[in-house]
C-alpha positions in Angstrom: 27.0 -10.7 -4.9 23.4 -11.8 -5.1 21.6 -10.7 -8.2 17.8 -10.3 -7.8 15.3 -9.6 -10.6 12.0 -8.0 -9.5 8.8 -8.3 -11.5 6.3 -5.5 -10.7 3.4 -4.1 -12.7 4.1 -0.6 -11.4 6.9 1.3 -9.7 7.9 4.9 -9.0 6.6 7.5 -9.7 3.4 5.4 -9.3 3.4 4.8 -5.6 1.3 2.5 -3.4 2.2 0.3 -0.4 3.9 -2.3 -2.5 6.1 0.2 -4.3 7.1 1.9 -1.1 8.0 -1.4 0.4 10.3 -2.4 -2.5 12.2 0.9 -2.4 12.5 1.1 1.4 13.8 -2.5 1.5 16.2 -2.3 -1.4 17.5 1.1 -0.4 18.7 -0.6 2.9 20.5 -3.4 1.1 24.3 -3.0 0.7 25.1 -2.7 -3.0 28.3 -4.7 -2.4 26.1 -7.7 -1.5 23.0 -7.2 -3.6 22.2 -6.1 -7.2 18.6 -5.4 -8.0 17.0 -5.1 -11.5 13.3 -4.5 -12.1 11.0 -5.1 -15.0 7.9 -2.9 -14.9 5.4 -1.2 -17.2 6.2 2.2 -18.5 2.6 3.6 -18.8 3.7 7.2 -19.1 5.9 7.7 -22.2 7.6 10.6 -20.5 9.4 8.2 -18.2 12.7 6.8 -19.3 12.9 3.1 -20.5 16.0 2.6 -18.3 16.6 4.4 -15.0 18.4 3.9 -11.7 15.9 4.5 -8.9 17.6 4.1 -5.5 19.4 0.7 -5.6 17.3 -0.7 -8.4 18.0 -0.6 -12.2 14.5 -0.1 -13.5 13.7 -1.5 -17.0 10.3 -0.1 -18.2 8.6 -1.9 -21.0 5.3 -1.9 -23.0 3.2 0.6 -24.9 2.8 3.9 -23.2 1.0 7.2 -23.5 2.2 10.6 -22.4 0.7 11.6 -19.0 -1.0 8.2 -18.4 -2.0 7.6 -14.7 -2.3 4.1 -13.3 -5.2 4.9 -10.9 -7.3 6.5 -13.7 -10.2 4.3 -14.8 -9.7 5.7 -18.3 -6.3 4.2 -18.6 -5.5 4.4 -22.4 -6.1 1.3 -24.4 -2.4 1.0 -25.3 -1.6 0.8 -21.6 -4.3 -1.8 -20.9 -2.9 -4.0 -23.7 0.6 -3.6 -22.3 -0.7 -4.7 -18.9 -2.5 -7.7 -20.4 0.7 -8.7 -22.2 3.1 -8.1 -19.3 3.5 -11.8 -18.4 5.0 -12.4 -21.9 6.8 -9.2 -22.5 8.4 -9.2 -19.1 9.3 -12.9 -19.5 11.1 -12.2 -22.8 12.8 -9.1 -21.3 14.0 -11.3 -18.4 15.4 -13.9 -20.7 17.4 -11.1 -22.5 18.7 -9.7 -19.2 19.6 -13.1 -17.8 22.3 -13.6 -20.4 24.1 -10.6 -18.9 23.1 -10.6 -15.3 22.7 -14.4 -14.4 20.2 -13.7 -11.7 20.2 -15.8 -8.5 16.6 -15.0 -7.6 13.4 -13.5 -8.9 11.0 -11.5 -6.8 7.5 -11.2 -8.0 5.4 -8.4 -6.4 2.0 -9.9 -6.2 0.2 -12.9 -7.8 -0.9 -11.0 -10.9 0.7 -10.5 -14.3 4.0 -10.0 -12.5 3.6 -13.5 -10.9 2.9 -15.1 -14.3 6.1 -13.6 -15.7 8.1 -15.0 -12.7 6.4 -18.4 -13.1 7.3 -18.6 -16.8 10.9 -17.6 -15.9 11.0 -20.3 -13.2 10.0 -22.9 -15.8 12.8 -21.8 -18.1 15.4 -21.6 -15.3 14.3 -23.9 -12.5 17.6 -23.5 -10.6 17.0 -19.8 -10.1 15.2 -19.1 -6.8 11.6 -17.7 -7.1 10.2 -15.6 -4.3 6.6 -14.4 -4.3 5.5 -11.4 -2.3 1.8 -10.9 -1.5 0.3 -7.6 -0.4 -3.3 -7.9 -1.7 -5.8 -8.2 1.1 -8.7 -9.4 -1.0 -9.9 -12.9 -0.2 -9.5 -15.4 -3.1 -13.2 -15.9 -3.2 -13.7 -12.1 -3.7 -11.1 -12.0 -6.5 -12.6 -14.9 -8.4 -16.1 -13.4 -8.0 -14.8 -10.1 -9.5 -12.7 -11.7 -12.2 -14.5 -14.8 -13.5 -11.6 -15.5 -15.9 -9.7 -16.7 -12.9 -12.0 -19.7 -12.7 -11.0 -20.7 -16.2 -7.3 -20.0 -15.5 -7.3 -21.4 -12.0 -5.0 -24.4 -12.6 -2.4 -22.1 -14.2 -3.0 -19.2 -11.7 -2.5 -21.5 -8.8 1.0 -22.4 -10.0 2.1 -18.8 -9.4 1.9 -19.8 -5.7 2.8 -23.5 -5.8 6.0 -23.1 -7.9 7.4 -20.4 -5.5 10.4 -21.4 -3.4 9.4 -18.9 -0.7 6.3 -16.8 -0.2 6.3 -13.6 1.9 3.0 -12.2 3.2 2.6 -8.8 4.8 -0.1 -10.1 7.2 -1.3 -13.3 8.8 -4.6 -13.0 7.0 -2.8 -13.3 3.7 -0.7 -16.2 4.9 -4.0 -18.1 5.7 -5.1 -17.5 2.1 -1.8 -19.0 0.8 -2.3 -22.2 2.9 -5.9 -22.5 1.6 -4.6 -22.6 -1.9 -2.5 -25.6 -1.0 1.0 -24.1 -0.8 3.1 -26.2 1.5 6.5 -24.4 1.2 8.0 -21.8 3.5 5.8 -18.8 4.3 7.3 -15.8 6.0 5.0 -13.1 7.5 7.0 -9.9 7.3 4.9 -6.7 7.4 5.4 -3.4 5.7 6.9 -0.7 7.8 7.5 3.0 8.3 10.4 5.3 8.3 10.0 6.1 12.0 12.6 8.9 12.0 10.9 10.6 9.0 7.3 10.4 10.3 8.1 11.3 13.9 10.3 14.3 13.0 9.1 17.8 13.9 7.7 19.7 10.9 8.7 23.4 10.7 5.9 25.6 12.2 5.8 27.7 9.0 4.9 24.6 7.0 2.2 23.6 9.3 0.7 27.1 9.4 0.8 27.2 5.6 -1.1 23.8 5.3 -3.7 24.9 7.9 -4.3 28.1 6.0 -4.6 26.2 2.7 -7.3 23.9 4.1 -8.9 26.6 6.3 -8.4 24.9 9.6 -9.8 27.1 12.2 -9.2 27.1 16.0 -11.4 24.3 17.4 -11.7 22.4 14.2 -11.1 18.6 14.3 -9.5 17.2 11.2 -10.1 13.6 10.4 -7.5 12.5 7.9 -7.0 9.6 5.4 -4.4 9.0 2.7 -5.7 6.6 0.2 -6.5 5.8 -3.4 -10.0 7.0 -3.8 -11.8 3.7 -4.3 -14.9 2.6 -2.5 -13.1 -0.4 -0.9 -11.3 2.0 1.5 -14.5 3.1 3.2 -13.9 6.8 2.5 -17.6 7.3 1.8 -18.4 5.9 5.3 -16.3 8.6 6.9 -18.1 11.2 4.8 -21.4 9.9 6.1 -20.1 9.8 9.7 -19.7 13.6 9.5 -23.5 13.8 9.6 -23.3 12.4 13.2 -20.5 14.7 14.3 -20.5 18.4 15.2 -19.9 20.9 12.4 -16.3 21.6 13.5 -15.4 18.0 12.6 -14.0 18.0 9.0 -12.5 15.3 6.7 -9.2 15.9 4.9 -8.6 13.4 2.1 -5.2 13.0 0.4 -5.3 10.9 -2.7 -6.7 10.5 -6.2 -8.6 7.7 -7.9 -11.4 6.5 -10.0 -14.2 7.1 -7.4 -13.3 10.8 -6.7 -16.5 12.1 -8.4 -18.7 9.5 -6.7 -17.3 10.6 -3.3 -18.0 14.3 -4.1 -21.5 13.4 -5.1 -22.1 11.5 -1.8 -20.8 14.5 0.2 -23.1 16.9 -1.6 -26.1 14.6 -1.2 -25.5 14.4 2.6 -25.1 18.1 2.9 -21.5 18.0 4.2 -19.6 19.0 1.1 -18.2 22.1 2.9 -16.7 19.8 5.5 -15.0 17.4 3.1 -11.6 18.5 1.7 -10.2 16.7 -1.3 -6.5 17.6 -1.3 -5.8 15.6 -4.4 -2.6 13.6 -5.0 -0.1 14.2 -2.2 3.5 12.9 -2.5 4.5 10.3 0.1 7.2 12.7 1.2 4.5 15.3 2.2 2.3 12.9 4.2 4.1 13.5 7.6 3.1 17.2 7.4 -0.6 16.3 6.6 -0.6 13.9 9.6 0.8 16.6 11.9 -2.0 19.1 11.1 -4.7 16.4 11.6 -6.2 15.0 14.8 -7.3 11.5 13.9 -6.3 9.1 11.1 -9.4 7.2 9.9 -9.6 4.3 7.3 -12.6 2.1 7.7 -11.4 -0.4 5.1 -13.6 -3.1 3.7 -10.5 -4.9 2.4 -6.9 -4.3 3.6 -3.7 -6.4 3.1 -1.8 -4.5 5.8 -2.3 -0.7 5.9 1.0 1.2 5.7 -0.8 4.4 6.4 -1.8 3.2 9.9 1.7 2.6 11.1 2.8 5.9 9.5 0.1 7.6 11.6 1.4 5.7 14.7 4.9 7.1 14.1 3.5 10.6 13.5 1.8 10.5 16.9 -1.9 10.8 15.9 -4.6 8.3 17.0 -6.2 6.0 14.5 -9.5 4.4 13.7 -9.8 1.3 11.6 -11.8 -1.8 10.9 -10.9 -5.4 12.1 -10.3 -6.7 8.6 -7.4 -8.2 6.7 -4.0 -7.4 8.2 -5.2 -4.4 10.4 -5.6 -6.6 13.6 -1.9 -7.5 13.3 -1.0 -4.1 14.7 -4.2 -2.4 15.8 -5.6 -3.6 19.1 -8.8 -1.9 20.2 -8.2 0.5 23.1 -4.5 -0.2 23.1 -3.0 1.0 19.8 -6.1 2.4 18.2 -9.9 2.1 18.1 -11.9 -0.2 15.9 -15.1 0.8 14.2 -17.6 -1.5 12.4 -17.4 -2.2 8.7 -19.8 -0.1 6.7 -21.2 1.6 9.8 -20.7 5.4 9.8 -22.3 5.8 13.2 -19.6 3.5 14.6 -16.9 5.8 13.2 -18.6 8.8 14.8 -18.7 7.0 18.2 -14.9 6.2 17.9 -14.1 9.9 17.1 -16.2 11.1 20.1 -14.5 8.5 22.3 -11.1 10.0 21.6 -12.2 13.5 22.5 -14.3 12.5 25.5 -11.4 10.5 27.0 -8.1 12.4 26.6 -6.3 9.9 28.9 -7.2 7.0 26.6 -6.1 9.1 23.6 -2.7 9.8 25.1 -2.2 6.2 26.1 -3.1 4.9 22.7 -0.7 7.4 20.9 2.1 6.4 23.2 1.5 2.6 22.8 1.2 2.9 19.0 4.5 4.9 18.8 6.3 2.3 20.9 5.0 -0.5 18.7 6.3 1.0 15.5 9.7 1.6 17.0 9.9 -2.0 18.2 8.4 -3.9 15.3 7.7 -1.8 12.2 10.7 0.4 11.4 11.9 -0.2 7.9 15.4 -0.9 9.1 14.0 -3.9 11.0 11.9 -5.0 8.1 14.9 -4.8 5.7 16.9 -6.9 8.1 14.3 -9.6 8.2 14.1 -9.6 4.4 17.9 -10.1 4.1 17.9 -12.8 6.7 14.7 -14.7 5.8 14.2 -14.1 2.1 17.4 -13.1 0.4 19.7 -15.5 2.2 
């Protein structure tokens, strides 16, 4: 049996693309062949310190506060300190666990505090394999500009990459960044995926009718939809502005929460389209297929994107997509073939793409079919988990 220790700053119930990927992959690994432990931050004191989540034994550490939310800009100071200290607290927790588990490999989710913890563990136990996974689509130059401390820590930070035995990137864009740092070891590009069966399954008509009524979707309404953390880097504000250039029956349904929620509401009111912008709040990942099924177009005009799980989920659900040619999006979205591109920070371009879908129903139908075929052939989680077992865990 191969014993693998995962370092991750967050995990369920705090869910983003990285957390979904970890669970989907580990859930598909035979427990007679693999044993997974994870060290992550507790944040919310209501969560147990030790819990089995799927095939992972989750060890939560650090100071916590009841009801704390990771995406909230007002994260309690106790949690901020716990996050800052995670490289050290996770390292010492890993040392304690190693005496019992004797891990064969560590898996660091991202080159952040989790990467530092894995680096320290590698120095202590150089014979234990160290695998680094990268999902952040921000260019290094952008990260350094936003976090000047990285310039000071650069020689140490760079070692998170250079000491890895293997690096997995979810897009070719991220793989290019790895080579720019100077990493010469094996780099595998293995994307995130989608549970095709789950997202393509029919939703009971009563559930769809209930959702349409909740969000007041009338006959003839066009629902643009996005599922995202509400941060400005996802371009949500650009879709809101695009409504100005679209007919009144075009509305924007937004699933998600985040620190820029109030800013986005202010933008909608200022543009006079607040009655056409629907903030659904936090929506569990299990509920997203139903939201896709009541929508007409998935739109995410990202400024930065490592991969974009939500796009391939929309592919599987059978609704057309609009995205920007940034980060990992061009790996799967080909303009006019599996979706439509819009320009970055250009609301009028988003509006033109929406109109193109409804002016050319043959194009729309062809794109939906091509996109669904693509996810079945390349992006089903069963395939992704197989690649992980063969290329990373072997």
